[in-house]
N, C-alpha and C positions, 0 to 999 in steps of 0.2 A: 560507268567512269565518273572521275570527275575531270575537269580541265588539266589540270595534270596530269590526271594518268594519258588522258589521251593525247596530251604532249609527248610523254613517255613514248608511246607507242608509237606516235607519226617521227618523231624522232629515228627509232629503232630504222623502221621501215627505210624514211632518206636514207640513212646511213647505208643500209644492203643493200638500195642497189646502186650507189655509189662505190660499193664495193665491188657489185659485180662490171658494174661498164667496162674496167681494162679487158674482160672476160667474154667479149661480143661483141661481135663482128656484123654490117649491113652487109649483106651476101645481092651481088652484082648478075646479072644477067643479061651481057652489052654494058650499055649504060642506064638501065633500068633496075631499081632496087626491088628486089621478089621474096628476098627471107629475113632470115635473124641468123649468125649461124653462135655454137660456143666452142672456145675454145677448149680444146680436149684436153692435148698436147703438143707442148714445143713445135709447133709447125702446120696441125691438124684439126680442120674445124669438123665440126659437124652441124647438121640442119636438117632438115626435113625434104624429103626426095621428091614429094607434090609438086612443087616451087620452080624443080630444078630441068621437068621433064621435058625432053628437045630440049635444052640450052646447051649451046660448048663452050663459048670465051668466058669466061669467069675473072671476078673482083672479088674483093672484100675491103670492106671503109673500114678501120683501126681506129679505135680509141684517142688515137694521137691526129685524128682528122686526115692522114694518108692513105694509102690503096697499096694490093699488093695483088699480086696476080695467084690466080685460084686452079688448080686442077683435081678434078673429079678422080680418087680415088679409088671410088668404090659405092652403090648403092642396094637395097633393100625396099621394094616397093611392099613389101610385105608385114610392115612395121614402118613406112616414113623416113626413112632417116637415111642420109646419103652423107659421106667423108668424102674431105676433101685435105687436098693438099695445099700447103699455102707458103707463097716461098722467103716470106717472110714469118724470121724462127722467135725474137721476143716478141715473145705474147705469152699470156701469163695465163694457163690453165683454172677452168670454173673449180670450184669446190663442190663437192655434190657428200650428201650425207644417208644416214640411217633415216629410213622414215620408217620404221617402229613405234615411238615418240607419236606419229603424227594420227593426229583425231578429225573427222567427223566433225566441221566448224571452226577450224583453224584456223588464220587468216595466212592469206594465202599473195603474194607478190608474183605480175610477170613481167619481166624486165626483158628490153630487147631492143636494137638498136637497128627500127628502120630506114634513120633519115642518119642526117649527120650524129647526132645527139641518143641520147638513152632515155629510153620515154619506158612508164610504167604504165603497169593497174592492179587496182587493188581488187581480193575475192574473197571467197574461202571455197575451204575443202569441199567441197557438196558428195564424194563420195571414193572409196574407196573398198578394194575387195582385193582376192589371189590372183593367182594366175591364169590366162585367159587369150583366146584365140582371138585376135584382128578378121573383119573381116574377109582377106586376101589369105589368112593359112597362118598367119604372123607367131608366133610362140610374145608371148607378155609377162613376164615373172609376177606384175605387182597393177593391180589396178589403181590410177590414182585422175579424179577427175576433179576440175576447179567452176567453180560459178563464178566467170569474171569476162568478161572483152577481151577478144582479141582481134581488133584491128590490123587493116593489112600490113602485112610487111612483118608483124609481131610471129609466124610461124617459124618453128627452130631456136622461141625464146626461152630466154631463163627461168623457172619455174621457183621460189625464193618461197622460205614461208620466217615470220617474225615470233616461233613459239618458241616455249621457252623449252632449248637443253638442243633445239637443232639450228638454234641462229644463226649465221651467216649462209651457213648450207645451201646448194642450191637442191632442188628434190626434183627434179627431171626435167625432159625437154617437151619443150610446148607442140602437138602438132594437134588442127582442126582437121588432120584426115581420119583422124584415124576410126573417129566414131564420131559420125554427122551429129552433126548441131552440138557438139558438149567440147569441151575445151580439155585432154584427155595431156598428160603427160608420162614421156619416157623414162621408165626409174631407172639409175645409174647402171646397177645391174644389166639390164637388157641393153643399155648404151656399152656396158663394157666385153656382153657376150657376141654381140656383132661388130661395133666397131674392129673390135679384133680382129673376126677373120675376114673384113674387112678391107681392110689392112694388109691382112698376110695375100687371101687372095683374090679380090676384088671383087665378089660373090655369094652371094650364099648360096649353095645348095640343098636341096629338098630332092625330099622322095615320088615317083613320079609312076603314076602307071598309066597316062592315058586315056581318061576314059572322063566322062563325065556323066554325074548320074541323077535321078532325086526321087526326097524318100521314096519310099511305096507300104503300103500293108500287105502280111507273110499272108496265106490261109490259116483258118486257126488250129489247122488239125499237124499244119508244121512250126507255129508260133509255141505252141506247144510245148510241143518236142525237141526245141531251139528256148524256149526261157524266153523268146522277145518277140516281138507283136510288127518291127518295122524293119527293112532293110532300104539298101539302093539300088534302084534300080537303073543297070547304063541300058543310057538315051545315048549315044556317042560315046564313039573308038579312034580313036586317032589312027591316019597309018602308018602302021613300023613301027608302034610301039607298043609296050612293056605288053600291056592285054592285048593286043590282036596275036601278038607271038604266043601268047599263054595261052590263046586260039576261045577268052571270051568275047558274046555274041552278046545285037544290040535284046534289051528285054532282061539278059541274065539280072537274078539279085544277089545282089554282095549282101553276107551276112557277119562273114568273117572274115580275119588278117590273118593266120595263123593261129594260134588259139582264142585271140582278142573278136568278139561281137564286134559288127557294123550295122550300127544302127540309121547314124548319121551320118554328114558330109567329115561336122568335125570329130569325128570317133577315126574315121579314113586319112586326117591329116595330119592329127596325132598317127596315128601308126604309122605312117609312114615314114617322120620324121623319125621317128624311135628304128626305126627297121636299116642298117647300114647299105649305103649304098650299092648298089652292082650284085645284092646276094638274091641268092633264092626263097622266095613263099613262099607259102601256102594260103590260096583264096578257097571260103568255100560258098557256094552261089546253089541259086536254087535253080535250076532248067527246064522247064512245062513240067512243076509239078513234084522234081526229081533235086536232092539233095546231090551234089556232084562239087567234086576238088582238081584246083585245076593249076599246075605249079608253076609263076609267073618271076617274074627278077627285077628287082625294084631300079627306075631309071633314073636317071637324073634330069631335074629339074629348077633351072636356075636366072 
């Protein structure tokens, strides 16, 4: 790449960051900056929830240097997202684009407002993937990881790209908490789904049985009969939980929910997300070497 081409790329990146500036706010807890926030809609800001943990008095620093009071509208720790309602209405929502043209190696920029002014960090797309589950069980529709630094205050910032075809649009909200040691972005499709629910209800309700499990191997005979080698062994049951009401016992091996096999914790989390809350379902277990079925009510965990 010659000097002229480098200058053009550099100028494009500078323009992207400048254009994103009005859509970025500084999130403060008390008088302490804790994260960046992205303007989602007039009076609505999204940011990372881990930075706000335990904080009640919130303000945001705006592009014009003014501050405005903010209140927590809802949070979803499973995807590290918090939604704030801000008194200032004259805010510029960020523009988000389609990730389809994005490829590993494309240049990306983290734009954030950790202080009064906008700051930026340059990197590349290091990984792309399909939907996944976070360690806390939250569903994210697209995996997007960037190789770039996230200094203090960059959490909740906007990931931008200078790639042709999607220039001038955001790729997602940056969180260093979703995958340890990685700069991962929540894509717009996930933001739309979660933010809409949080604005309406203030929380995300998820299916709940009230058990703690650990993966275990099934005896060879049962493994052949069931067509699966592993299951989830119940090691703890919450008092008054749907699992206790259904008669599950410590040591039971959970092999299926409904007609779907359960081999690992993520299988169970996904199946509980699909079952209507409060509905009745059947769990298949192995107890003392025998297959049994129990009826269980899908509880609510928020």
